[in-house]
C-alpha positions in Angstrom: 105.0 89.4 98.8 102.4 87.0 97.2 103.6 84.1 95.4 101.1 82.8 92.7 100.2 79.6 91.4 97.8 78.4 88.7 96.3 82.3 88.2 96.4 84.1 84.7 98.7 87.2 84.5 95.5 89.7 85.6 95.1 87.2 88.1 98.0 87.6 89.7 98.2 91.6 88.7 94.5 92.2 90.6 96.1 90.0 93.9 99.0 91.8 93.9 96.7 95.2 93.9 94.5 93.9 96.9 97.3 92.8 99.0 99.2 95.9 98.9 96.1 98.0 99.6 94.9 95.9 102.5 98.6 96.3 104.0 98.3 99.8 103.5 94.7 100.1 105.2 96.5 98.3 108.0 99.4 100.8 108.5 101.3 97.4 107.7 104.9 97.4 106.2 105.2 94.3 103.2 107.4 92.2 105.3 105.3 88.8 104.9 105.4 86.3 102.1 101.9 84.3 101.4 101.2 82.2 99.0 98.1 82.1 96.8 97.1 79.1 94.5 93.6 78.8 92.4 92.4 75.5 92.0 89.0 73.8 90.7 86.1 72.9 92.6 87.2 69.1 93.7 90.6 70.4 95.0 89.3 73.2 97.3 86.4 70.3 98.4 88.8 67.7 99.5 91.3 70.2 101.2 88.0 71.8 103.3 86.7 67.9 103.8 90.3 67.5 105.1 91.1 70.7 106.8 87.5 71.3 108.3 85.6 68.7 108.1 83.1 70.4 105.8 82.6 68.1 102.7 82.1 70.9 100.0 83.1 73.4 97.8 83.8 76.8 99.4 85.1 80.0 97.9 88.3 80.5 99.9 90.5 79.1 102.5 93.1 80.1 104.6 95.9 78.8 106.7 97.6 80.9 108.7 101.2 80.0 110.0 101.0 82.8 112.6 98.8 83.1 116.1 96.4 86.0 116.0 98.7 89.1 115.2 98.6 93.2 116.6 99.2 95.0 113.9 101.0 96.5 113.0 104.4 94.1 113.6 107.9 94.8 112.3 110.4 92.1 111.3 112.2 92.3 114.2 109.3 90.9 116.1 109.8 87.5 115.0 111.9 84.5 115.0 114.0 83.1 112.5 111.6 80.3 112.4 109.1 82.4 110.9 111.5 83.8 108.4 112.2 82.5 105.0 114.7 84.8 102.8 114.1 87.7 104.8 110.2 87.6 105.1 107.9 86.4 107.6 105.7 83.3 106.5 102.0 84.5 106.4 100.1 81.2 105.6 98.5 79.8 102.1 95.7 80.7 100.9 93.2 78.8 98.5 91.0 80.3 96.0 88.1 78.4 93.9 88.1 79.6 90.6 84.9 77.8 89.8 83.0 79.3 93.1 84.7 82.6 92.5 83.2 82.6 89.0 79.6 81.4 90.3 79.5 84.2 93.0 80.5 86.7 90.8 77.0 85.8 88.6 75.1 85.7 91.3 75.8 88.7 93.0 76.0 90.8 89.8 79.2 91.6 89.8 82.4 91.0 87.7 84.5 88.1 88.2 87.4 90.5 88.9 85.6 92.3 91.7 84.6 88.5 93.4 88.7 87.0 93.3 89.7 90.7 94.7 87.5 90.0 97.3 88.3 86.5 98.1 91.8 87.5 98.0 91.4 90.3 100.2 88.9 88.0 103.0 91.9 85.3 102.8 94.7 87.7 103.6 92.7 89.3 106.4 92.5 85.8 107.9 95.9 85.1 107.6 96.4 88.7 109.4 94.1 87.7 112.3 90.9 89.0 111.4 87.8 86.7 111.7 84.0 86.8 111.1 82.6 83.8 114.0 81.5 86.8 116.3 79.2 89.9 115.2 81.6 92.1 116.4 84.6 90.7 114.6 82.7 90.2 111.4 81.7 94.3 111.4 85.6 95.1 111.8 86.1 92.6 109.0 83.7 93.9 106.9 84.8 97.3 107.2 88.3 96.5 106.5 87.2 94.2 103.7 85.2 97.4 102.3 87.7 99.7 102.5 90.2 97.5 100.6 87.7 97.2 97.6 87.1 100.7 97.6 90.9 101.3 97.7 91.2 99.0 94.6 88.1 100.7 93.1 86.5 97.4 93.0 
């Protein structure tokens, strides 16, 4: 379940569709709780500098609560400390509205498509995917592409 903050109704609807598509693509039961907050450029720049030591605006930041997961997982695989109201706390995602708008224009696609992609990207990071190594990047890219196809974006 996504807890979404500072987003429009249409953005929330899209983000929830992305979440369902990510979990379906991974064969993962919906046992997680994640917060997603849409923020401005100043906010994400400050958080990026504080958390990563990178003093610039970025599009999306993910803060996983759990170590790398071996999917699929079940609720029984977690301790009470990992839970919030019967759901496993997965982590937090920040998405920069201005950067999302800029990237949509740069890449010549819709804001909706870019927001969906960034939501997918953030969720995959929380679920243990990364793109530091080339092999990992290929796996993550393939998953992102599959999810975006599922939601027809």
